[in-house]
C-alpha positions as CSV (number, residue, x, y, z in Angstrom):
1,M,84.7,106.4,98.6
2,S,81.7,105.4,96.5
3,D,80.6,102.0,95.1
4,P,80.7,102.0,91.4
5,P,77.5,100.5,90.4
6,L,77.1,97.7,87.8
7,D,73.9,98.8,86.0
8,P,72.1,102.1,85.4
9,E,68.9,100.7,86.9
10,W,70.4,100.6,90.4
11,T,71.2,104.3,90.8
12,R,68.0,106.1,90.0
13,S,65.8,105.3,93.4
14,P,67.6,107.8,96.1
15,F,66.1,105.1,98.4
16,N,67.9,102.1,96.9
17,V,71.9,103.0,97.0
18,F,72.4,100.1,99.6
19,S,71.8,97.5,96.9
20,F,74.9,96.4,94.9
21,L,73.9,93.3,93.8
22,D,70.7,91.5,93.6
23,G,71.2,88.2,92.8
24,D,69.6,88.5,89.2
25,E,72.0,85.7,87.4
26,Q,71.3,87.5,84.1
27,L,72.7,90.9,85.1
28,I,75.6,89.3,86.7
29,R,76.5,87.3,83.8
30,R,76.4,90.5,81.6
31,A,78.4,92.1,84.2
32,L,81.1,89.5,83.6
33,E,80.9,89.6,80.2
34,E,81.9,92.8,80.2
35,G,84.6,92.9,82.8
36,R,82.8,94.6,85.7
37,I,82.9,92.5,88.3
38,L,85.7,90.0,89.3
39,W,85.6,86.7,87.3
40,W,85.3,84.3,90.7
41,T,81.8,86.3,91.5
42,H,79.4,84.1,92.9
43,P,76.4,83.7,89.8
44,K,74.0,84.2,91.6
45,L,76.0,87.3,94.3
46,K,73.3,89.2,96.4
47,L,74.0,92.0,98.6
48,A,71.4,94.0,98.8
49,F,70.4,96.0,101.7
50,L,66.9,97.8,102.7
51,R,68.0,101.1,104.1
52,P,65.9,103.8,102.5
53,V,66.2,105.9,105.5
54,S,70.1,106.3,105.6
55,S,70.3,106.1,101.9
56,V,68.0,109.4,101.4
57,T,70.6,110.9,103.7
58,H,73.3,110.1,101.2
59,W,71.6,110.8,98.4
60,L,71.0,114.6,100.4
61,D,74.5,114.8,100.7
62,F,75.4,114.5,96.8
63,R,71.8,116.8,96.0
64,I,72.4,120.1,98.1
65,W,77.0,119.6,99.2
66,P,78.3,117.5,96.4
67,D,81.4,119.2,96.8
68,H,81.3,119.5,100.1
69,P,82.8,116.1,101.9
70,W,83.0,117.8,105.1
71,L,79.3,118.7,105.2
72,M,78.9,115.1,104.8
73,H,80.6,114.2,107.3
74,V,78.9,117.1,109.5
75,Q,75.9,114.9,109.5
76,S,77.3,111.5,110.3
77,L,78.8,113.7,113.7
78,L,75.1,115.3,114.1
79,W,73.8,111.8,113.9
80,F,76.3,110.5,116.3
81,A,75.9,112.9,118.8
82,G,71.9,112.1,118.3
83,A,72.8,108.9,119.7
84,I,75.2,109.3,122.3
85,V,72.4,112.1,123.7
86,A,69.8,109.5,123.5
87,A,71.8,106.7,125.2
88,A,72.7,109.2,128.0
89,L,68.3,110.2,128.5
90,L,68.0,106.3,128.6
91,Y,70.9,105.7,131.1
92,R,69.4,108.5,133.5
93,R,66.3,106.8,133.4
94,L,67.4,103.5,134.4
95,L,70.2,104.0,136.4
96,V,70.7,105.6,140.0
97,P,72.3,107.8,141.1
98,A,73.0,110.5,138.6
99,W,76.5,109.9,138.5
100,V,76.4,106.2,137.4
101,A,74.3,107.2,134.6
102,G,77.0,110.0,133.5
103,L,80.1,107.9,133.9
104,A,77.9,105.2,131.6
105,A,77.4,107.8,129.0
106,L,80.1,109.1,129.0
107,L,82.0,105.3,128.8
108,F,79.2,105.0,125.7
109,A,80.3,108.2,123.9
110,I,84.2,107.5,124.2
111,D,83.7,103.8,123.0
112,D,86.3,102.9,119.7
113,A,83.4,100.7,118.3
114,H,82.1,103.7,117.1
115,G,85.1,105.0,115.3
116,M,84.0,103.7,111.7
117,P,80.2,104.9,112.0
118,V,81.5,108.5,112.3
119,V,84.4,108.3,110.1
120,W,83.0,106.2,107.4
121,L,80.5,107.8,105.6
122,A,79.0,104.5,104.2
123,N,78.6,103.6,107.6
124,R,76.7,106.5,108.3
125,N,73.5,104.0,108.4
126,A,74.8,102.4,112.3
127,N,74.5,106.0,113.7
128,I,71.0,106.4,112.8
129,G,69.6,103.0,113.2
130,V,71.0,103.3,116.7
131,L,69.5,106.2,117.2
132,F,65.9,105.2,116.5
133,G,66.3,102.0,117.9
134,L,67.4,104.6,121.5
135,I,64.5,106.4,120.8
136,A,62.3,103.2,120.8
137,L,63.3,102.0,124.2
138,I,63.0,105.7,125.8
139,A,59.4,105.8,124.3
140,H,58.6,102.2,125.2
141,D,60.0,103.0,129.0
142,R,57.8,106.3,129.4
143,W,55.1,104.1,128.3
144,R,55.7,101.4,131.0
145,R,56.8,102.9,133.1
146,N,55.2,106.2,133.7
147,G,51.9,105.6,131.9
148,W,52.8,107.8,128.3
149,R,50.2,106.3,126.2
150,P,52.1,108.1,122.8
151,G,55.2,105.6,123.5
152,A,52.9,102.8,122.6
153,F,53.2,104.5,118.7
154,V,56.3,106.4,119.3
155,A,58.5,103.3,120.2
156,P,56.8,101.2,116.9
157,L,57.1,103.8,114.6
158,A,60.7,104.7,116.1
159,L,61.7,101.1,115.7
160,L,60.4,100.8,112.0
161,L,62.7,103.7,111.3
162,G,65.8,102.4,112.6
163,L,65.0,99.2,110.7
164,L,64.2,101.0,107.7
165,A,68.0,102.8,108.4
166,G,70.2,100.0,109.1
167,E,70.2,96.0,110.3
168,I,71.8,97.2,113.1
169,A,68.4,98.5,114.8
170,L,67.3,94.9,115.0
171,A,69.2,95.1,118.4
172,A,66.4,97.2,120.0
173,G,64.2,94.1,119.8
174,G,66.8,92.5,121.7
175,Y,66.8,95.3,124.7
176,L,62.6,95.2,124.4
177,L,62.8,91.8,125.4
178,A,65.0,92.1,128.0
179,Y,63.4,95.2,129.3
180,A,59.9,93.1,129.3
181,L,61.5,90.2,131.1
182,F,63.9,92.5,133.9
183,L,62.1,96.0,134.2
184,D,58.4,95.9,133.5
185,V,56.2,95.6,136.7
186,D,53.1,94.1,134.9
187,T,51.8,90.7,134.9
188,W,53.5,88.6,132.5
189,R,50.3,88.4,130.0
190,G,50.5,92.2,130.1
191,R,54.2,92.2,129.5
192,L,54.0,90.4,126.5
193,A,51.0,92.3,125.0
194,S,53.6,95.3,125.4
195,L,55.6,93.4,123.3
196,V,53.2,93.0,120.1
197,P,53.3,96.5,118.3
198,A,57.2,96.3,118.3
199,G,56.9,92.4,117.3
200,L,54.3,93.5,114.4
201,V,56.9,96.1,113.2
202,G,59.2,93.7,112.8
203,S,57.8,91.0,111.3
204,L,56.4,93.9,108.5
205,W,59.3,94.7,108.1
206,W,60.8,91.4,107.4
207,V,58.1,90.1,105.5
208,T,59.1,93.2,103.2
209,Y,62.7,92.5,103.2
210,R,61.9,88.7,101.9
211,V,59.4,89.6,99.5
212,M,61.3,92.6,97.7
213,G,64.0,90.3,97.9
214,F,66.3,92.1,99.8
215,G,69.6,90.0,101.8
216,A,73.0,88.4,101.2
217,S,73.6,85.0,99.1
218,G,76.6,84.2,97.5
219,S,78.8,85.8,99.6
220,G,81.6,84.5,102.1
221,V,81.6,87.5,104.2
222,Y,78.0,87.7,104.3
223,I,75.2,85.3,105.8
224,D,71.8,85.7,105.5
225,P,70.3,83.8,108.6
226,G,66.8,83.2,106.9
227,A,68.5,81.7,103.8
228,S,71.1,80.0,105.8
229,P,70.0,79.0,109.3
230,V,72.8,76.2,109.7
231,E,75.6,78.4,108.5
232,F,74.4,81.3,110.6
233,V,74.6,78.9,113.8
234,H,77.7,77.7,113.3
235,A,79.0,81.9,112.7
236,V,77.3,82.3,115.9
237,I,79.4,79.8,117.6
238,E,82.7,81.0,116.2
239,R,82.0,85.1,116.3
240,A,80.3,85.5,118.9
241,P,82.9,85.1,121.2
242,M,85.1,87.7,119.5
243,L,82.7,90.3,119.4
244,F,82.2,89.8,123.1
245,A,85.7,90.1,123.6
246,G,85.3,93.4,121.4
247,L,83.0,94.6,124.4
248,W,85.8,94.1,127.1
249,G,88.9,94.3,125.8
250,I,90.0,92.2,122.9
251,P,89.5,94.2,119.7
252,S,86.9,91.3,118.1
253,G,88.8,91.9,114.3
254,L,92.2,90.9,115.8
255,G,91.4,87.4,114.5
256,H,91.7,88.6,110.9
257,F,95.4,89.3,111.3
258,L,96.7,86.0,113.0
259,S,97.3,83.2,111.5
260,Q,94.6,80.2,111.7
261,S,96.7,78.8,114.7
262,A,97.2,81.8,116.4
263,A,92.9,82.5,115.3
264,H,91.9,79.8,117.0
265,I,94.1,80.4,120.1
266,L,92.4,83.8,120.4
267,W,89.3,82.7,119.8
268,L,89.7,80.1,122.7
269,V,90.8,83.2,125.0
270,A,88.0,85.1,124.2
271,V,85.6,82.6,125.7
272,G,87.9,82.7,128.4
273,L,87.3,85.9,128.8
274,M,83.4,85.3,128.1
275,V,83.4,83.0,131.5
276,A,85.7,85.2,133.6
277,V,83.6,88.7,133.1
278,T,80.1,86.6,133.4
279,I,81.7,85.3,136.9
280,L,82.9,89.1,138.1
281,L,79.2,90.3,137.1
282,L,77.3,87.5,138.5
283,P,76.5,89.5,141.7
284,I,75.1,92.3,140.3
285,L,72.8,90.3,138.2
286,R,71.7,88.2,140.7
287,R,70.8,91.5,142.9
288,D,70.1,94.3,139.8
289,R,67.4,94.0,137.8
290,A,68.8,97.2,135.6
291,A,71.8,95.1,135.2
292,R,70.2,91.8,133.8
293,F,68.5,93.9,131.4
294,F,71.8,95.8,130.4
295,A,73.5,91.9,130.2
296,L,70.5,90.4,128.2
297,G,70.2,93.2,125.7
298,M,73.8,93.0,124.9
299,V,74.5,89.3,124.6
300,L,71.5,89.6,122.0
301,S,72.7,92.6,120.3
302,L,75.6,90.5,119.3
303,V,73.5,87.9,117.8
304,P,72.6,89.4,114.2
305,A,75.9,90.8,114.2
306,C,77.3,87.6,113.6
307,A,76.2,87.8,110.3
308,T,79.7,89.2,109.1
309,F,82.8,88.6,110.2
310,P,83.7,90.2,113.2
311,D,84.6,94.1,113.9
312,D,84.3,96.5,116.7
313,R,82.0,98.5,114.7
314,L,79.2,95.7,114.7
315,L,79.0,96.6,118.7
316,Y,77.7,100.0,118.5
317,F,74.1,99.0,119.7
318,A,75.8,95.9,121.9
319,G,77.9,98.6,123.3
320,F,75.3,99.8,125.1
321,G,74.4,97.4,127.6
322,G,77.8,96.7,127.9
323,M,78.9,100.0,128.9
324,G,75.8,100.2,131.3
325,L,77.1,97.2,132.9
326,L,80.4,98.1,133.4
327,A,79.5,101.8,135.1
328,Q,77.7,99.1,137.6
329,F,80.1,97.2,138.5
330,L,83.1,100.2,138.7
331,S,80.2,102.2,141.0
332,A,80.0,99.1,143.2
333,V,83.7,98.3,143.4
334,W,84.4,101.7,144.3
335,Q,81.7,102.1,146.5
336,R,82.3,98.9,147.9
337,V,78.7,97.9,148.1
338,D,77.5,94.9,150.3
339,W,78.5,92.2,147.7
340,V,82.3,93.4,146.9
341,P,84.4,91.2,149.9
342,S,85.4,93.9,153.1
343,S,88.7,91.7,153.0
344,R,91.7,93.3,151.0
345,I,92.9,90.0,149.7
346,R,89.3,88.5,148.6
347,R,88.8,92.4,147.2
348,L,91.8,91.9,145.0
349,P,90.4,90.4,141.6
350,F,87.2,93.6,141.9
351,T,89.5,95.8,142.3
352,T,92.3,94.8,140.0
353,A,89.4,94.0,137.1
354,S,88.0,97.3,137.6
355,W,91.7,99.3,137.2
356,V,92.2,96.7,134.4
357,L,88.7,97.8,132.8
358,V,89.8,101.4,133.5
359,A,92.8,101.6,131.6
360,F,90.8,99.6,128.6
361,H,87.7,101.7,128.6
362,L,88.4,105.1,130.1
363,V,92.5,105.2,128.4
364,L,93.0,103.1,125.1
365,S,89.5,103.3,123.8
366,P,89.4,106.8,123.6
367,L,92.7,107.0,121.8
368,S,91.4,105.0,119.8
369,L,88.3,106.5,118.9
370,A,90.3,109.5,118.4
371,T,93.0,107.7,116.1
372,T,90.2,106.0,113.6
373,S,90.6,109.3,111.1
374,S,93.9,108.4,110.7
375,R,93.5,104.6,109.9
376,V,91.0,105.3,107.6
377,R,92.9,107.5,105.6
378,T,96.2,104.9,105.9
379,F,94.1,102.5,104.0
380,G,92.7,105.1,101.8
381,E,96.2,106.7,100.8
382,M,97.7,102.6,100.1
383,V,94.5,102.7,97.7
384,N,95.1,106.1,96.0
385,R,98.6,105.2,95.6
386,A,97.6,102.2,93.9
387,A,95.2,103.8,92.0
388,S,97.5,106.8,91.1
389,S,99.7,104.4,89.4
390,L,97.5,103.4,87.0
391,P,98.5,104.7,83.2
392,S,96.8,107.2,82.3
393,D,97.5,108.5,79.0
394,P,94.9,109.1,76.7
395,A,95.8,105.6,74.6
396,V,94.5,103.8,77.3
397,T,90.9,104.4,76.9
398,D,91.4,102.4,74.0
399,Q,92.9,99.6,75.6
400,V,92.2,96.8,78.6
401,A,94.3,97.2,81.6
402,L,94.8,93.5,83.3
403,I,96.3,93.0,86.7
404,V,97.8,89.4,86.9
405,N,98.3,89.9,90.7
406,T,97.3,91.8,93.5
407,P,96.8,91.6,97.7
408,T,93.0,92.0,97.5
409,A,90.8,92.7,94.4
410,F,89.0,95.0,97.0
411,I,91.8,97.2,96.6
412,S,92.2,97.1,92.7
413,F,88.9,97.6,91.8
414,Y,88.6,100.8,92.8
415,G,91.4,101.8,90.8
416,P,89.4,102.6,87.2
417,L,86.8,104.7,89.9
418,L,88.9,106.5,91.6
419,Q,91.0,107.5,88.0
420,A,87.8,108.7,86.8
421,L,86.8,111.2,89.9
422,E,90.2,112.3,88.8
423,G,89.2,113.1,85.6
424,R,91.6,110.9,84.0
425,P,91.8,108.8,81.4
426,I,90.6,104.9,82.3
427,P,91.0,102.0,80.3
428,N,88.3,100.3,78.2
429,R,87.9,97.6,80.7
430,T,90.5,96.6,84.0
431,L,90.1,92.9,84.7
432,I,91.7,91.7,87.4
433,L,93.0,88.0,87.1
434,G,95.0,87.0,90.3
435,S,95.2,87.9,94.1
436,G,97.0,86.6,96.8
437,I,98.9,87.8,99.4
438,Y,101.9,85.0,98.4
439,P,103.5,84.4,95.8
440,T,102.2,83.8,92.5
441,T,103.5,81.7,89.4
442,I,102.7,83.0,85.7
443,S,103.3,80.6,82.6
444,R,102.2,80.7,79.2
445,P,100.9,77.7,77.9
446,A,100.3,79.3,74.2
447,S,100.9,82.7,72.6
448,N,97.1,83.6,73.6
449,V,96.7,82.1,76.7
450,I,98.1,83.3,80.6
451,A,98.2,80.5,83.4
452,I,97.8,82.1,87.0
453,R,98.6,80.0,89.9
454,P,98.9,82.1,93.3
455,D,100.5,80.0,96.2
456,G,97.7,78.3,98.3
457,G,95.3,78.6,95.1
458,F,92.7,81.9,94.8
459,L,90.3,82.8,97.8
460,A,92.5,81.2,100.4
461,P,91.2,81.1,103.7
462,P,92.2,84.3,105.8
463,G,95.2,83.3,107.9
464,S,96.4,80.3,106.1
465,P,99.6,79.9,105.5
466,R,101.9,79.7,102.3
467,P,102.5,76.0,101.2
468,G,105.4,74.4,102.8
469,H,106.3,77.0,104.9
470,E,103.4,75.9,107.5
471,D,106.4,75.9,110.4
472,S,107.6,79.5,109.9
473,Q,104.8,81.5,109.4
474,A,104.2,84.7,111.3
475,A,102.1,84.4,113.9
476,F,100.5,88.0,113.2
477,H,100.7,89.8,109.8
478,P,98.4,92.9,108.6
479,V,98.6,91.2,105.3
480,Y,96.8,88.2,106.6
481,F,93.7,90.7,106.6
482,F,93.3,90.9,102.4
483,P,92.3,87.7,101.4
484,M,89.3,87.9,103.4
485,L,88.1,90.9,101.4
486,D,88.2,88.7,98.2
487,H,85.7,86.1,99.7
488,L,82.7,89.1,99.6
489,Y,82.1,88.1,96.4
490,R,81.9,84.0,96.6
491,D,81.3,81.8,99.4
492,A,82.5,78.4,99.8
493,T,80.6,77.3,96.4
494,P,83.0,74.9,94.7
495,F,84.2,75.4,91.4
496,E,85.2,72.1,89.0
497,V,88.0,71.8,86.5
498,G,86.7,72.4,83.2
499,D,84.4,75.6,84.3
500,R,84.6,78.1,81.9
501,I,83.4,82.3,82.5
502,G,83.1,84.8,79.9
503,Y,85.2,87.2,81.5
504,G,85.8,91.0,80.2
505,G,86.4,89.6,76.2
506,T,88.4,86.6,77.9
507,V,87.1,83.3,78.5
508,V,88.3,81.8,82.4
509,E,88.9,78.2,82.4
510,V,89.9,76.6,85.8
511,V,92.4,73.8,85.5
512,D,92.8,72.6,89.2
513,V,91.4,72.9,92.2
514,T,91.7,72.4,95.8
515,E,89.6,69.3,97.9
516,N,86.9,71.7,98.5
517,G,86.8,73.5,94.9
518,R,88.9,76.6,95.4
519,P,90.5,77.7,92.4
520,V,94.2,76.4,92.1
521,E,95.3,77.2,88.7
522,V,93.2,79.2,85.8
523,W,93.9,79.9,82.0
524,F,92.9,83.3,80.7
525,H,92.0,82.4,77.0
526,F,91.9,85.6,74.7
527,G,91.1,86.0,71.0
528,V,94.0,87.8,70.2
529,E,98.1,87.1,71.1
530,L,99.3,88.7,74.4
531,E,101.3,90.9,73.0
532,D,98.9,92.5,70.9
533,P,98.6,96.6,71.5
534,S,95.0,96.3,72.8
535,L,96.3,94.5,75.7
536,L,97.8,96.1,78.9
537,W,99.7,93.8,81.5
538,L,100.2,95.2,84.8
539,Q,101.6,93.8,88.2
540,W,101.0,94.9,91.7
541,Q,105.0,95.7,93.4
542,G,105.8,97.8,96.5
543,G,102.3,99.2,96.4
544,V,101.7,100.7,92.8
545,Y,101.1,98.6,89.7
546,V,103.9,98.8,87.1
547,P,104.1,97.0,83.7
548,F,104.3,93.0,83.3
549,E,106.8,91.2,81.5
550,L,105.2,88.4,79.7
551,P,106.7,85.2,79.4
552,A,107.6,83.1,76.4
553,V,105.3,80.8,75.7
554,G,106.0,77.7,77.5
555,E,107.8,80.2,80.0
556,T,107.1,80.6,83.6
557,V,108.0,83.3,85.7
558,V,107.3,83.4,89.6
559,L,106.0,87.4,91.4
560,P,107.0,87.6,94.8
561,E,104.2,87.9,97.5
562,V,102.7,91.5,97.9
563,Y,104.5,94.1,99.6
564,L,102.6,97.1,101.3
565,P,104.9,100.0,102.1
566,L,102.3,101.7,104.7
567,W,102.9,99.0,106.9
């Protein structure tokens, strides 16, 4: 699936396909006035990522085999295979005996964290970034351990290519630091000097990133550590335990499907798991330099991943260290090395933990990896089903489609694009007025004004309860995930009562807000009466769009909470 460009000038270069919004206030205002982005979009929203290496691979897809998506997936699989081979080679250099390295490579290869980067074409950058990052580590190890002088140049070059493929390659810097601390046998001055080439590459990349205006701002999903350091520190505290838990058995994205109170409990469980795993691994960490290398590299890899919401796909590079540690732990317990208690009772915690980890990583993880495609397909079917229900008779090309409610604007945003890709007529504009998972109250203050008030307000925090139903809220529900997607377009920057926004030929007026500035009720002012034939009114119902019957002036209707048939 491709993201619809907001302006033609952003599609000229094959090196810049991951720049969606560049923070240009005038461009965003123009896109708002033309109805091409959502009315609550931050006026300076920036979602621009410097990934020219990955961008070129997608450009080649559409230049060489545009009508053969399976070949695009083959390319992603080849990058993935390269990352697995590189990981296996590095494990072989760092772990003995060979079967332990093989076990680590197997655990890494079947880790379900790789599912999305393999299946989702837009996440191919993770495969490429990890591959070049691992090549950098291999070259660095050959240089420092075997005296292979070309490694001093190959390592920083590979790191640069990884960084230009995706930000995930920042994790390679963490592993290089861990290598200098625990595996390098040179003097401390020599160890620090060995990091200079990578440090220069990282600094050059960072300065280029900032000077050229890349980064993320104004979004509630992405945090730019350089632009918002305090907010990022808070995010690390909140997200790092969940990401760590994702490495050791609890899906890091589980919290997206929980109520807020249940998510808080899960965070405490994740912190407890961090403590338990640390205690479990302490004997190895005290005795083995490679284990300390894997552990520190793993932990440092989690820090840049905290720039967005927790998800297992962010654990790709952290999993390299995690699976190396796991292989060492399992081999030690199975071989009953000197630190493993000889007493059966004292050995029981280690034995139990080993079999639990085997169940998670050698049984459940590959099953989850194998089903990634079907899960992605399920979500795609939901989006396609909704898009196919949009009116497509020739008359719609002269109309403005108005969607009064949807579980998330993210789904509805793709509707017209999918219509166009299928060669179907599309409305002149498609405007998303309301979004939320709970019932929506719609009233009509005047003949040309419609007021929308979702229960809980717009941009509700994920997992928040429906007002007045806090005691009966389910602890788990898949639909809790969707409000988070609306935060992609705006952070916590508050609205104020009286704010007016030009939006696709209408004027959006914020008439009520929460204490923290989230819109509660919004009025949409039209230049014509709402029954004008140029307006096509739609509502979400059972996973599809159906005609919405306008209330009379002064009347109110309440649309029920959203229903997703695939779940």
